[in-house]
N, C-alpha and C positions, 0 to 999 in steps of 0.2 A: 293202445300201445302196450298196456300191461299184458293183455292176452297174446299179442304178437310176440312179445319178448319171452313169455313163458313157453310158448310153442317152440321157439327156437332153442331154448336152453335144454340141457340134459347132460348126462355123464359124458357123452361123446362130443359135446360142444368144444371147439378149439379155444379154450379160455386163454392160453398163452398169447394168442393172436390179438387179444384185447377185447374187452366188453365193458361198457358203462352200465352199472346196475343202479337204477333210481329206486332207492329204498325209502319207505315211509318210516322214519326213525321213531321207535316207541318212546313214550314218556318214561323218564328215569334212566334211560340208557345214555352213555356218552357216545360220541362219534367213534371213539376208539373201540368201545364195546362192540359196535356194529361191524367194524373192520375185522376185529378178532373173530367174530362169529363167521363171517364170510370166508376168512382165511381157513378156519377149521373145516368148513364145508368143502373148500377146494382140496384140502389135504385128504379128506375122505374119498374124493374122486381120484386121488393118485397124484395130484399136483403138489408135491411136497415143498418145492422152493418157489412157487409162484408169488409174484408181487401183488399186494393188495393195498390200496390207499383210498382216502376220501378227498373230495374237492369242496371244502368249505365246512368248518366246524359248526355243529349245533349244540347248544347247551343241553345238559341233561333234562332240564325242565321244559325244553322245546320239543315239538314233534314236526313231522313233515319231511320234505325232500332232502335227502342226503345222497349225494352221488358217490357211489363206491366204484372205484376203478380197479379192474382186474387185468393182470398180464400187461401187455404193451400199452393198454389204455392208461396206465399210471403216468405215461409221458404227457398226457393231456391234463393233468391235475391243475397246473398253473393257468392254462387256457380256460378251463371250466370254472375255476375259482373267480376269474376276472369278470364273469358274466353277471348281468343284473339279477338281483334277487327280489322276491316279493313275499311279504309276510302279512299275517293277520295277528294283531296284538290286542290283548285285553289288558287295560290299564286301570288301576285304581288311583283316583285323585285324593289328595288330602293326607297322604302318608308316604313316608320314605323308608327304605331299608338299606343297609350298608352295601348290599350287592345289587341294588336296583331291581330285585325280583324276589321271589318267595324262598330263595335259598336261605335267607336270614330273616329273623322277625323284624317287625316294624320298630324303628328306633326314634321316630319323631312323627307328630301329627300336626296338620295345618288346617286352617279354615278352607272350606271348599264351597260353602253355600253361595258365594258370589259368582261362581262359574256357571255359565249358561251354555246351551248347545251352540248358539250363535258365536259365543266367545271362543269355544273350542274350534269351531270350523275356521274362524278368522286366524287363529294362532297356527293351525295346521297349514293354511295356505302360506304362511310365512316361513315354513320349513323347507319348501321346495327350492332346490338349487344347490350349488356347492357351498360347503361350510366346513369349519373346523369343529371336530367332535372330540371330546375327551372320553377315552375308554374307561370302563369301570375298573376300580382297583382290584376287585375280584374278577380278574380275567387272566388269560394266558399270555398277555403281552409281556415281552421280555424287557427287563430293566437291569442293565449291568450284568447280564448273563443269567439272571434268575427270572422266574415268572412273577408277575405282579401279585398274584394271589398268595404266593409264598410269603412275601413281605406283609401282606394284609393279615394273614393268619397268625403271624408272629407279633401283630400289634404295632408294626412299624409304619410310620407315616411316609408315604411316597408321593411324589408329584408326577402325575401321568402326562406324557407328551401327547398333544393333540394330533389328530390325523385328518387329512383332507378327504371328505366323503361327499357324495352327491345323493340327495333325496329327489327322486323323479316324481313321486306322487305321495301324498299323505291325505287320505280321505276318511272321513268319519263314516263308519258303517253301522254303528250301534251306540246308543246313548241312554243311560238310565237316569240322567239328571232330569229334574231336581230330586227325584226319589232316592237315588243312591249315587255315590261318586264313582261311577264306573263308565268307561267308554271303550268302544272297539274301533280300532283304526287299521286300515289297510295301507301298507307302506311298500313302495317300490324304491329300491336303493342300490347303490354301488357296492362293490366289494369292500369289506372292512368296516361296514356300518354296524354299530352295536345298537340293537333295538332297545336294550336295557338303558343305554345312555339316552336314546330318543325319548323314552318314557320319563326319565329324570328331567330332561330339558323341557319336555312338555309341561311338567308340573311347575317348573321355575317360570316359564313364560306365562303361565296362568296365575302367577303370584300365589302359588301353593306348593304342594309336594306331589310326587307320584312315583309309582313303581309298577313293574310288569307283573301281571297275575298269570297270564298264559300267552304262549307264542306258538304259532304254526307257520312253517315256511311253505308257502303255497307254490312257489316256482323258483327254479334255479336255471337261468338261461331258458332253454326251450323245454325243460323237463318240468311237468306240473304234478302236483300232489295226487290228483285223481288218476294219474297213469303210473303211480309208483307201485312197487311190490312190497308186500309185508314180508318180514323175515320168515314167517310161517309158510307163506306161499312159496318163497324161494327154496326153503329147506324141503318142503314136500315134493317140489318138482325135481330137485337134484337128487333126492334120496329115493325116488320112485323105484329104481332098479337096483338099489343097494340094500345091504342088510339094515334092519331098523336101527335108528340112532336115538339118543336121548332127546327129550323135548327141549326146545330152545330155552335157555335161561341165561341170565347175566353171569 
């Protein structure tokens, strides 16, 4: 798919007619950073007012499938966001952070020596199905017109409203227990699922703590990570017949 998409793209491609670009989001970039970069590339091709958006936010510390919609494809954002997602999450047990990931340092540690591989697998089976999930305080969820993370950064305590989500699959793919408190989990889930919250809840159900160490989105609907374009590939293709441009940077 990557090769076919690259072959069809170029300065003469009718971008206003609409195209969905499956981008492999780099570590450290926000989803908005990626959209901004694609918009800049479009402007260099002469599309000064073209619309560019994304279908499903990925945190800066996550990598993988980010669907960037260009031109009339921006009308498909809601449709694409609603599709099933699949992730690979590396989770550390026995420790929590305020953001449920590595954005913040560990704030508490808990015993984890009682946790076994079999115990993790049993708990993961219990995640499958519909459930109420509480989003992280450090998230873009809106509360009374403001983002939740704005309250959190100001030190205000807020009560997050739960959301109904569905976990279709939660499978253990790697386990360093009992040597180290680290597991790797593959998760298929519905729109709106926070994998950081999943990590927190996993720790609680194991009578310990947990936080996300690394996250990769493997699939969004029918788009898979192995078929995604890197930003470097996209820029090289679109810039092939244009004047040299600066190297991609945030």
